[in-house]
N, C-alpha and C positions, 0 to 999 in steps of 0.2 A: 616065114613071117616077115612082112615088110618092115623097114626101119622106121620106127615111130619118132625117134628123137635124133638130133644132131650131136648132143652132148649129154652124158650122164655124169653128175657130180655126186660123189660119195662124201658126205660130211656137210652138216648144216650149221657149222660154226661161222664166225665172222668172215673167214676166208671164202668158204663155200658160198655164203650169201652174197658177198661182194661180187665174186666172179660170175655167179649165176645172173645177176642183173647186168653186169658189163656185157657178157656174151649175148644175153637176150636183146640188149639194145643194138647189137650188131646184126640182129635178125636171125640168130641161132636158136633153134628150139631146144630148150634145156629142161631136164628133170633132175631134181635133187632128192637124194635118199639120206635121211637122218636116222641114226640108230635109236636115239632117245625120244621121249614123248613130244619134244618141241625143239625148234631151231634155237640157235644161240643159247644153249642150256645154262651157261655160266652167268647169264644176265638175268635181269628181272623177268619173271614169267610173262607179264603183260607186254613187255617189249617184244618178246619172242612171238607171242600171239599176233600182235599188230603187224610185225614185220612179215610174217608168213602170209597174213591176209593181204597186205599191200602188194607183195610180190606175185601172189597167185592172181590178184586182180590185173596185174600187168600181163599175165599169160605164162608165168613160170609154173611148172608142175612141181609140187613139193609133197613128199611122203615122209611122215614121221613113223617111229616104231618100225623101221624098215631094216631087216637083217639081210645083208648080202651073203648069198650061199655059194655062188660060183661065178667066176669071170672067165670068159673064153675069148681069145683074140681070133678074129676071122679075116678073110681077105677083104671084106667090106668094112671092117671096123672092129666092133666088140659086141659080144653077147653077154648079158648079165642075168643071173637068176637071183631073185630076192624073195624074202618072205615079208609080206606087208599085211598087218592085222590078221596074222594067222593064215593068210592065203598066199600061194606061190604066184609070182608074177615074173614073166620073162620079158626082158627089154633088149632092144637092139639100138645101137647108136654108132656114129662114125668115130667119136672120140670118148675117152673116159678120163675124168679128172678126180684124183683122190685128194680130198681136202680134210683129212682126219687128224692133221697135226704135223709138226715138223720133227724130223730126226736130225740130231746134230752131227756135223762132220768134224767134231773136235779132235778126232784122231789125227787129222791133217795138221793140227797145231802142235802136236807132240807135247801136250801140256805136262806130261809126266816128267819131262826133262827140266821144266821150270818149277816143278813142285806145285802145280796148280791143281786144286781139288775139283772134281766133277761130281754132280749129283747122280742119283741112281739111274737117270735117263741119259746121262752123258753130257749134260749142259754144264757150263762153267758156273760154279757157285760164287755169288757175290754178296757183300753186305749192303747196308743202307747207303754206303758211300760209293758203291760200284767197285769196291776193291775185291780182288780175288783173295785166295788163301795166302798169296804172297802180296803183302800190303802195298808194295811199290808197283804192282801190276794191276791195271784196271780192265774191266770188260763191260761192254754195253751192246744192246741190240739183241737180235735173235739168238746169239750164242749163249745168252743167260737163261733162255727157256721161258722168259716171261711172254706176255701177249705179243705175237709176231706182227706188229703193225709199225709202219714207218714213223708215225707220230710218236709212239712210245719209244722207239729206238733213238729218235732224234733227241727226245727229252733226256733219256739215259746218257747219251753221248755228251750233251751239254753239261749235265750234272757231273759226269766223270771228269770232264776237262776242268770244270770249276774247282773240284776237289783236288785235282792234280796240282794246280798252280796257285791254290789259295795262299800258300805261305812262301811263294817264290819272290823274294826281293820286293821292289816297288812295282806296282801295276801302273798302267797308263793313267788310270783314274787318279791315283795318288800324285803322280807327277803333274797332272793338269790342275789338281787342287792346289798344290804348292805354288803354282804360277798364276793362281787366280783366274783360271779359264773355265768356262762352263763346259761340262761334259756333254758331248754330242756323239750320236751314232747314226750312220747312214747305211741303209740296206737297199741295194738295187734289186728290182724285181726279177732279174735273171737268176737270183739266188732263192726265189720263192717257188715252191713246187706247184702251188695253185696257178700261178701266172704261166708257168710252163705248160700246165694242163690245158689252159684255155688259149695257148699259143699267142700270148700277148705279154711280153716281158718289158714293155716300155714303162718307165717311171721309177720312183724310189720312195722309200719311207725314211724320214729323218726324225729322230727322237732327241729331245733336249731333256737332260737329267741333272738334278741337283747333285753336285759332286760328292757331298758328304753323306747325305741320307739316301741317295740313289732314287729319290722320289721323282716320278715323271712329271715334268712341268709343261711340256709342249710336244705336240706331234704334228708333223707336216707330211702330207701324202699327195703324190701325183701319180696317176695311173688308172687303168680301167676298173680296178676294184676299190677305188678310194671311198666311194659312198658306202660300201659294205664294211670297210675296215674302220672308218673314222668314228663310228658309234662306239666301238670297243675302246678306241683311244680316248674318247671323251669320258667314258665311264671310268677308265683308269686314272685320268687326271682328276676328276671330281672326287674320287675316293682315295686320292693321295696314294696310289699304288706305286710300288717300286719296280725297278727292272727285274728284280728277283721274283716278284709276284708273277710277272709276265713269263719269265723263264721257266718257272716251276709249273706252269699251266700247259696242258696238252692242247695244241691248236689243231683240230682235226682238218680244217680246210685252209691251212696256212699255205 
């Protein structure tokens, strides 16, 4: 049997869907096998239906209710036997990607020595403040077993840091307030993932904040994405949003 696909992806969750499109855009012929009735099953059903439709229109093959029966490595790649809609289907590809979830490597952390509790899957258990069972130790990102996305991990990390240092002496903001200086923050685009992705990190974002209330009163942007970002900034200013409102929001395309 001739090789029909370049890549087989087992798993139609966010990771499998994201990488199926990435590889497809590189000219790789991809097929996705999802065990449940629809892709991204933890999300709204309509979103899953539309996502599958759009990706199939791009040229990606997606099969739901697909049960993998056998995987065999060959000199040319991989052979896979699956049951799809009650019928057996044999597939050949050069590569296989398993995107059915993450397995934690928390054993490497020797958490038992620190008295840190793990859940039944081996992920670090945290509370709403990102604290582990040892309250002075925090955890964030994939190690917590929540949705394995960079944006979620970044938000967790920011939240953990905020909670770590919330009660630590005077912050820079308090010092600036005492000296009657407006609170300003500048982020250069070489610290923004989206800028790195489009390979243009020229520019910066400067935010002016009222020291006491932390309400955003001004945003100045120079850079290739300024026109896309400034609308969000204008919305934040108009609605008197604070820097905490921005911090606590997941920015998918940041």
